[in-house]
Phi, psi and omega in degrees: 000319176297320180291321176298317182291314182300320180295323183292316180297319178299326183284315179296325177299308177301325172296320177294316174308312176301320184295316177302316187294314189293325181288313177306319178297316181289325175300317177291316175301322175292322178293311181301320179292330176300318180293320178295319182291329185293316183293328180287320183293323179302314181301312183292327174295307183296324181298334183244023189259138176282332184232081189292339178296309183293318185295316185296314188299315180293309176302317182294321179293322180295323172302312185293326178296314192284322189242098188296341181284344183283126179276310175201167180233137184239149164235125185249129183231153181266127181233163173267170182290333175297330169273000185297321184284328172293321174304311184295327174291323177294320177294323182289323184289319180295315181278348184074008173218158181295123179228130173250162173301120195254143171268117183294130178245135186298329180293344177102344181290150187281130173229127186289135180296140167292156185292145175195167188299315174213161184231147167265102191237141172291100187274323176224142181218130174242125174220177192285329179210157179054189187278124190295149179292337184263352188295121176087007184271139176278106200300312176291005172275351171278107192309317185274009173255347183304304180304310179298322175297309177309315177299303182306326189274323185289315195244006177042061174210171179288136172229146185239151176263165161288171175299123180218172183243116188248126170241131182185152179058026174085000182232164179219162176219145176231097196204169165268136189238138176250138178237138179221126179272157184246162185296332180278011176091355178273175181229148165240149182225143179226120179256133188219157182266121179295328181292313181294322183290326177288319175298330175281328180281334179275154187304147176282328179254071176279139174299132184293345182274003176243129175246132183243125174234140176237124183246151161280131185302326180276000182230030185298340176269008182251197182292148177281159176291338189198140174203131177285182183299148180285155180268145178289320182219078184293139176264077189291338173300335181260006174300137176250140177231144176217150178272139177238127184274131176230091185056243182261017186234167179224139176250157176243123174257123179239137178249113182243120171280154172282160185298325185261022178294111183062030184270346182302307171315317183283325180292317177304304182299322174303313177299317177300314179300319184285329176297316179296330178286337175273346185280165186294161183299327179294312176297323190304321188290317180301304184303321179290329184286319178300316186290327174297315175299318181293316173303316177299319175291328172295320172298326174291320177293318175300321180295320180293310185295333173300310175305317178296318179298321175304319177298311176304313182297327181290321179294322178292327179285332177294323177291326181294319184291326177293327180294318183297319185293317177296335178282322180294320179292327179297314178299313180296323175297316178299323180293327186289318177304314185298315179302315180295322177296318185296330181253027188313136171201190188282324179231139180238154188200162179240127177250156173270191195291329180274002173090012178278141183280122172264327178211138172217140184293164182293345183296345183298339176302318179289338185271314186237354176077017181233151175288152179302322181307329187284335180265356181299135178065017181259146178293119177303337183291335179289342178268357183267144177298152194292328177280352177257357185295323180301312178291332177289325175298319184292319181295317178305311189293320185290320179298322172286333175277320180273342179059044178213174185283133176244153181232143183207132172262130183209181183242139182252151178200153175228129180051244180259014181286160175294146179296147178250114179296138182205153172250128187253124175243130183229138182223127184287149170269109187274123176251137181295325182272317184259359179083230180282125182245005176164198185215144164243140188214170177225139178240135180228124183293147178219166185299144178299096171232171179292136174287118181298149172282139174287000000 
């Protein structure tokens, strides 16, 4: 009896932990989505505003009031070197202290930015108190901002940094920062404290027998972004983990139960069972009858709880299916990146199975002098010089048959332009079911020499 009850309660306990974990994950993801939506609304509002400075200040102040975890909100604008002195005067006037365009220093000291043709400058910054640490900062000078800024500008989507520490102008921030591009080429940025966001998102009255930790996937071996109180006897075998999406980054939320989580009912029932075994024969019959009645009530309660848990399990199964689809998409993206690295060249492109251009990088402007949009859905064969098309077809066929990278030197031209000598490296995109589903290639300009015959 003791073994059966313990086994049944263990099953119910694990189901309860699953439900808690799913709730924690949903609450955190919803909070993150609210911040992403807030940044998107700010960007759309600024895009259509006649006076963006006033609109930004009003919208940013509203965000700081509504969301206590937001550290500051920035507006980043591209200016020329000729505008530098005027911008520095404006920044100093707004902040009430002398500010120059700053080059970020890890020590926190102010370093005047070196002269250059243009700058990405934090023109407006709103934070809860004092002068913002980012005001007047040349944004690309901060190493951990460069990649997210490039991503936001290149792909027109929200990009996020890891949790980092920024010190400047006598203030500091320890936060995750989001970047979003506008149609006019400027950027808006929102920095929030992950620890405060997670404390507000998770339930205030969480069981002390459950520990919740959140890590940045790229920093999983470092300090967590958030962690509740440590457990005396953590039950790692029952730990649950889920991925949380933050723009182009992922966080991992882990729920770890204590060894004694929900163990009191099992211990009490076990004690009763063992005491009954030592009682007199006369009392044993009475106690067993009472336990049978109690067990019947427990079974009814467990059956009710099981029906509710089945519904929750179905929801979790749907979530797992969605997660699997996202994981496959991520793996495909990773393979694409590896392929592009393998065939690295000046210009990269993707062709469908018929050889039409689906994507071509911006470097094609340097090679052929035309924007990528003009070549979209056009056959690459049309760009090959007439006397090289046979060798091009043979190269394409060889790549499809051999399923490996093929290289060929040929001449390219567009309309009436002069031929451009180039080296083409092409790799087929292999699909398990359909075989070759397209191609990825690179084009690299070369000196004008006679193309060798194959």
